[in-house]
SEPA-238929 format. One line per 4 residues: for each residue x, y, z of C-alpha. Coordinates in steps of 0.2 Angstrom, whole numbers, plus 2048, in hexadecimal, padded with zeros to 3 digits. Last residue first. Example, Ala and Ser with C-alpha at 12.3 -4.5 7.8 and 13.67 -1.06 7.14 Angstrom:
2
844,7FB,824  83E,7EA,827 .
This chain:
586
B80,1A5,5FF  B8B,1B4,5F9  B92,1B6,60A  BA4,1B3,604 .
BA6,1A5,610  B95,19E,60B  B99,19E,5F9  BAA,196,5FC .
BA2,189,607  B94,186,5FA  BA0,182,5EC  BA4,18E,5DE .
B9D,18C,5CD  BAA,18E,5BE  BB0,19C,5B3  BBA,193,5AD .
BBC,182,5A5  BCF,182,5A7  BD2,17F,595  BC3,186,58E .
BC6,197,597  BB5,19F,594  BB1,1B1,58F  BA3,1AB,583 .
BAD,1B0,574  BBB,1A5,57A  BC8,1AA,588  BDB,1AB,585 .
BEA,1A1,58C  BFA,1A7,583  BF3,1B7,57B  BF9,1BB,569 .
BED,1AE,562  BDE,1B6,56A  BE2,1C7,563  BD9,1C4,553 .
BDC,1CE,543  BED,1C8,53E  BFC,1D0,536  C08,1CC,544 .
C0A,1DF,547  BF8,1E1,547  BF6,1D2,554  C03,1DA,55F .
BFB,1EB,55F  BEA,1E3,564  BF2,1D9,573  BFA,1E9,579 .
BEB,1F4,578  BF4,205,57A  BF1,211,588  BF4,224,588 .
BF9,232,594  BF5,243,59B  BFB,24E,5A9  BFA,25F,5B0 .
C01,25F,5C2  BF6,25A,5D1  BFC,265,5E0  BF2,25E,5F0 .
BE0,262,5EC  BE0,257,5DD  BE3,248,5E8  BD2,24C,5F1 .
BC9,24B,5E0  BD2,23A,5DD  BCE,232,5ED  BBC,239,5EC .
BB9,230,5DC  BAA,224,5DF  BA3,22B,5EF  BA7,23D,5EC .
BA1,23D,5DA  B91,235,5E1  B8F,242,5EE  B92,250,5E2 .
B85,24A,5D7  B8A,241,5C7  B80,245,5B8  B8F,245,5AB .
B8F,258,5AB  B91,257,5BE  BA0,24B,5BD  BA8,257,5B0 .
BA5,266,5BC  BAC,25C,5CA  BBC,259,5C0  BBD,26C,5BC .
BBC,270,5CE  BC9,263,5D3  BD6,268,5C7  BE0,25B,5BD .
BD5,256,5AF  BDF,24B,5A3  BE7,24D,592  BE0,23E,589 .
BE3,22C,583  BE1,21F,576  BEA,211,56E  BE9,203,561 .
BD9,209,558  BD7,1FE,549  BD5,205,537  BE7,201,532 .
BEF,208,541  BE5,215,54B  BED,21F,55A  BDF,228,564 .
BDF,23A,56B  BD7,244,578  BD6,256,57E  BC3,254,57C .
BB9,260,571  BA9,268,578  B9B,26B,56B  B8F,25E,572 .
B91,265,583  B8D,277,57F  B7B,278,583  B80,271,594 .
B8B,280,599  B95,27D,5A8  BA2,272,59F  BA3,280,592 .
BB0,289,59D  BBD,27B,598  BBA,27F,586  BCB,289,582 .
BD5,27C,58B  BCE,26E,580  BC3,263,58C  BCD,258,598 .
BCA,245,599  BC7,23F,5AB  BB5,239,5A8  BBA,22C,59B .
BBB,22B,588  BAA,231,580  BA4,237,591  B91,235,594 .
B83,241,590  B72,23E,595  B60,238,590  B64,226,595 .
B5E,21E,585  B63,22D,57B  B76,22C,580  B7E,23C,57C .
B91,23C,578  B9D,247,582  BAF,24D,57F  BAE,24D,56D .
BBE,247,565  BCB,253,560  BD9,247,55A  BDB,238,54F .
BED,233,54D  BF2,227,53F  BFC,219,53B  BFD,211,529 .
C05,1FF,529  C06,1F4,51A  C08,1E2,51F  BF5,1DF,522 .
BF2,1E4,50F  BE2,1EE,50F  BE1,1F3,4FD  BDD,1E2,4F5 .
BCF,1E9,4EB  BC3,1DE,4F4  BC9,1E3,505  BC7,1F5,501 .
BB6,1F2,4FB  BB1,1EA,50B  BBA,1F8,515  BB0,206,50B .
BA0,1FB,50F  BA4,1FB,521  BA5,20E,522  B96,210,516 .
B8C,206,523  B92,211,532  B8E,221,529  B7D,21A,524 .
B79,215,535  B7E,225,53E  B77,230,530  B65,229,52D .
B63,222,51C  B6B,222,50B  B7A,217,503  B83,21A,4F3 .
B90,20F,4EA  B99,218,4DC  BA3,20C,4D0  BB2,212,4C7 .
BB8,20F,4B5  BB8,222,4B1  BBD,22C,4C0  BB2,22F,4D0 .
BB4,23E,4DB  BA3,23B,4E3  B9E,24D,4DE  BA3,24A,4CC .
B9A,239,4CC  B8B,241,4D4  B8B,24F,4C6  B8E,242,4B9 .
B7E,238,4BF  B75,248,4BE  B7A,24C,4AC  B76,23A,4A7 .
B64,23B,4AF  B5F,235,4C0  B4F,22D,4C6  B4D,21F,4BA .
B5F,21C,4B8  B60,218,4CB  B69,207,4CA  B76,210,4BF .
B7F,211,4AF  B8A,21F,4AA  B93,224,49A  BA5,22B,499 .
BAC,21D,48E  BB4,215,49E  BA3,213,4A6  B9F,21B,4B6 .
B93,20E,4BE  B88,216,4CB  B81,20C,4D9  B72,20B,4E5 .
B72,201,4F6  B64,1FA,501  B5A,1FA,511  B6A,1FC,51C .
B6D,1F4,52C  B7F,1EF,52B  B7F,1E1,539  B6E,1DD,534 .
B74,1D9,522  B6C,1E5,515  B7D,1EC,510  B83,1DB,50A .
B73,1D8,500  B76,1E8,4F7  B88,1E2,4F4  B82,1D2,4ED .
B76,1DA,4E1  B85,1E5,4DC  B8F,1D5,4D8  B81,1CD,4CE .
B7E,1DC,4C4  B90,1DB,4BF  B9E,1E6,4C5  BA8,1ED,4B7 .
BA6,1FF,4BE  BB2,1F9,4CB  BC2,202,4C6  BC3,20D,4D5 .
BB5,20C,4E2  BAD,21D,4E4  BA4,21F,4F5  B94,227,4F8 .
B89,22E,506  B77,233,507  B70,239,518  B60,23E,520 .
B57,233,513  B46,239,50D  B4B,241,4FD  B59,234,4F9 .
B4E,225,4FA  B3F,22F,4F2  B48,231,4E2  B3E,240,4DA .
B4E,249,4D5  B54,25B,4D5  B5A,25F,4E6  B65,24F,4E6 .
B6F,257,4D8  B75,265,4E4  B82,259,4EC  B84,261,4FD .
B72,25F,503  B6F,263,516  B61,256,51B  B6D,250,52A .
B7A,24C,51D  B78,24C,50A  B85,248,4FD  B93,244,509 .
BA1,23B,500  BAA,22D,509  BBC,22B,505  BC2,21D,4FA .
BD4,221,4FF  BDF,211,504  BEA,20D,513  BE1,21A,51D .
BD6,20E,527  BCC,21A,532  BCA,218,544  BBD,225,548 .
BB0,21E,53C  BA6,224,52C  BB6,227,522  BB5,238,51B .
BA9,241,527  BAC,236,536  BBF,238,535  BBE,24A,531 .
BB4,24D,541  BC0,243,54B  BCE,24E,545  BDC,246,53B .
BEF,245,53E  BFC,23D,533  C0A,234,53C  C1B,23D,539 .
C26,235,52C  C35,22B,530  C2D,21A,533  C3C,20E,532 .
C3D,1FB,52E  C41,1EC,538  C30,1E6,53B  C31,1E2,54E .
C3E,1EF,553  C3B,1FC,547  C28,1FB,54A  C2B,1FC,55C .
C36,20B,55B  C2A,214,54F  C1B,210,55C  C25,217,56A .
C2A,227,561  C17,22A,55C  C15,227,56F  C21,236,573 .
C1B,242,566  C09,23F,569  C0B,241,57C  C14,251,57B .
C08,258,56E  BFA,255,57A  C02,260,588  C0D,25A,595 .
C12,25E,5A7  C0F,24C,5AD  C10,23C,5A3  C05,22C,5A3 .
C07,21B,59A  BFD,20A,599  C02,1FE,58D  BF3,1F3,58E .
BF0,1E1,590  BDF,1D8,590  BD3,1CF,59B  BC1,1CD,595 .
BC8,1CB,583  BC5,1D6,573  BCC,1D5,562  BC2,1C6,55B .
BB3,1CA,564  BAC,1CB,576  B9E,1D3,57F  BA3,1DC,58F .
BA9,1D9,5A0  BBA,1E3,59F  BCA,1DF,5A7  BDC,1E7,5A5 .
BEC,1DF,5A6  BFC,1EA,5A6  C0B,1EF,59C  C0E,1FE,5A8 .
C14,20F,5A5  C18,21F,5B0  C21,22F,5AC  C1D,23D,5B8 .
C1F,233,5C8  C1B,243,5D3  C0D,23C,5DE  C00,245,5D5 .
C05,23C,5C5  C04,22C,5CE  BF3,230,5D3  BEF,232,5C0 .
BF6,221,5BD  BEB,21A,5CB  BDC,222,5C4  BDE,21A,5B3 .
BE5,209,5B7  BD9,202,5AA  BC9,1F7,5AB  BCF,1F3,5BC .
BC8,1E4,5C5  BBB,1E8,5D1  BBA,1E5,5E4  BAA,1E0,5ED .
BA1,1E3,5FD  B93,1D9,605  B9E,1D5,614  BAF,1DC,614 .
BBB,1CE,619  BB6,1C2,60B  BB6,1D0,5FE  BAD,1CB,5EE .
BB6,1CE,5DE  BAD,1D8,5CF  BB0,1D8,5BD  BAB,1EA,5B7 .
B9F,1EF,5A9  BA6,1FB,59C  BA4,20E,59E  BA0,215,5AF .
B9C,208,5BD  BAA,20E,5C9  BAF,1FE,5D2  BBD,200,5DF .
BCD,1F7,5DD  BD5,1E6,5DE  BE2,1E5,5D0  BEE,1F2,5D7 .
BFB,1FC,5CE  C0C,1F8,5C9  C19,205,5C4  C24,204,5B4 .
C2E,214,5B4  C30,21F,5A5  C3F,229,5A1  C3E,229,58E .
C4C,21C,58C  C42,211,597  C32,213,58D  C3C,20D,57E .
C43,1FE,586  C32,1F9,58E  C29,1FB,57D  C36,1F1,574 .
C36,1E3,581  C23,1E1,580  C23,1E2,56D  C30,1D3,56E .
C26,1C9,57A  C17,1CB,56F  C21,1C6,55F  C26,1B6,569 .
C15,1B2,56D  C0F,1B3,55B  C1E,1A9,555  C1A,19C,562 .
C08,19C,55D  C0D,199,54A  C19,18B,550  C0C,181,558 .
C10,17C,56A  C04,188,571  BF6,17E,56A  BFB,170,575 .
BFA,17A,585  BEA,182,57E  BE2,171,57E  BD0,178,582 .
BD5,187,577  BDA,17B,568  BC9,172,569  BBF,182,56A .
BC8,18A,55B  BC8,17B,550  BD6,16E,54E  BDD,169,53D .
BEC,173,53E  BF5,17D,531  C03,183,53C  C06,172,542 .
C03,169,552  BF5,15E,54B  BE5,15C,555  BDF,151,563 .
BF1,14C,568  BF5,13A,567  BFA,136,57A  C0B,13A,57F .
C1A,131,586  C27,139,591  C3A,139,592  C3D,12D,584 .
C4F,12A,583  C5B,12B,573  C6C,125,56E  C78,127,55F .
C6C,132,554  C74,139,544  C6D,14B,546  C68,154,537 .
C6F,164,52E  C6B,170,520  C59,173,526  C5D,17A,537 .
C57,18C,532  C47,185,52A  C40,187,518  C50,183,50F .
C4E,170,513  C5E,167,50D  C5D,155,506  C6F,14F,509 .
C6F,156,51B  C80,15A,523  C83,151,533  C82,155,545 .
C86,147,551  C7B,13E,55D  C72,13F,56E  C5F,13F,56F .
C53,143,57D  C40,140,57A  C2F,148,57E  C22,13F,574 .
C17,14C,56B  C13,13F,55C  C18,12E,560  C29,125,561 .
C29,112,55F  C30,108,56E  C34,0F6,566  C34,0FC,554 .
C3E,10C,55A  C4A,101,562  C4D,0F8,552  C4F,108,549 .
C5D,10C,555  C68,0FF,54D  C63,103,53C  C65,116,53B .
C5B,124,544  C5D,135,53B  C56,144,545  C50,154,53C .
C51,164,547  C41,16F,54A  C41,181,552  C44,18B,561 .
C35,186,56C  C39,174,569  C37,168,55B  C3F,157,556 .
C3B,151,544  C3E,13F,543  C45,135,535  C46,122,536 .
C52,116,52D  C51,104,529  C43,105,51C  C3D,118,51B .
C34,11C,52B  C2E,12E,52E  C29,134,540  C23,146,542 .
C23,154,54F  C2B,14B,55E  C2D,156,56C  C3E,15D,573 .
C4F,159,57A  C60,15A,571  C71,153,575  C7F,157,56A .
C90,150,563  C97,15C,556  C9B,155,545  C93,163,53C .
C90,172,547  C94,17F,539  C86,178,52E  C7A,17E,53C .
C72,17A,54C  C68,185,557  C56,183,554  C53,172,55D .
C5C,178,56C  C6E,174,571  C78,16B,57F  C69,162,586 .
C63,159,596  C73,15E,5A0 .
């Protein structure tokens, strides 16, 4: 037996027990004739005490960082207890030890606050994974996985696997493709999601399906995006939207209870897509704080009458004028407001400038546009913007889409500065009633906002044959949002062939194209397809949020960098000529 206990198991109740431990050397500290060693494994750290006799052996064969060793000894009570770790009240008086494997000096410190940069740590990911912070992240991921499975099992769901080598259907994100050696010049695609398979499982009568499954998208990367990611993928038959929302609101409450140890008793608030865009500027609003956007003018329609009585060209010529009232920030200095102006001018925000109104505590006003608005007009804008004395009103003007996006980002920035976005304060939300289509100017056509299998609202199904109605059709779709991040999305699906064909036609697919790409699904709909719907949660993103972090990378054992490369394996890599010839790619 290599070990009797792990390095996180022993307590005061084990004093005087003879034990054997194995692990990695975290630190070595010499004090004259004695040496202290912190021994680490997956379960924790235990302090070892080497007395004079063994100290001589340590001089001859010193222990280095990350050496793998086995020790035998007696559990003793520590004189200088460490209350920061569970094993901090005991230490092991070592009687004997063996070096099981030596280690080179690691390229960075194996500690929470490491000195290694991202690229270096990803190159040596097997070392990075020894750091306690990553162990905690992967433990949280495992616990979320277990909680999800346990809940779905109680709800009658079956875990059913679907294929990874499928047919490419180039709608939405870009596919990763895999050449077929046995079928010349033909390719598989890796699934962006198991969408069509889970619908086919509903046709097959498996009315409650789920998978915690890998998905693949060849798209530009960022902190919360990887080329391969994990979804909690679910589908149900004979359900309406309300059934889905209730079931998966229950799932999230169960996960939150299991991971965070607290209860969410209230129903999640619901918000239409229109309201989210109007009040927050995006379809995944952070509702941990108010500071709603006030619409003074939108698409040339003026809602705040003061704008009709000014010579200020910025607001006259802009299609849209938006405002937010930042509580208690009238004390901002000129330097601080100038800094905000420069912030909105950054290319990623894209505004030409910003103007502001300070609502002073004494009831007076000071603004960057005093030249164009008198005190009465400033008061009217302040009243319209729901500002209180002491508040700072920030205003942006320009085209609607850009201005709304910029104001959304500015609102989040001010929320951060006011400390209103505590990562340990959770506010979930359902966003519903999305548009079914969105118009792509560059392609002069409508595309599906979610995917082409999403059903319209039942009362609007007939509008699929009326192109003039496309921009008004609402999808029977829903997203779950947590703290301003979309963590799940789904819809009630189309389940009748004629309606699915109308949807494909609305998206510009000919009957021949629809049959070539989705004939298997259209055919299945002719054999008794039930009404069905589902949802998919971003598993990596959910884990990161529950862990209080923005990046999903440290909740994935072996992630890719921002260029989609595996730095440890040095992948992707070049194939040799024989492989290329065998695949008929050369």
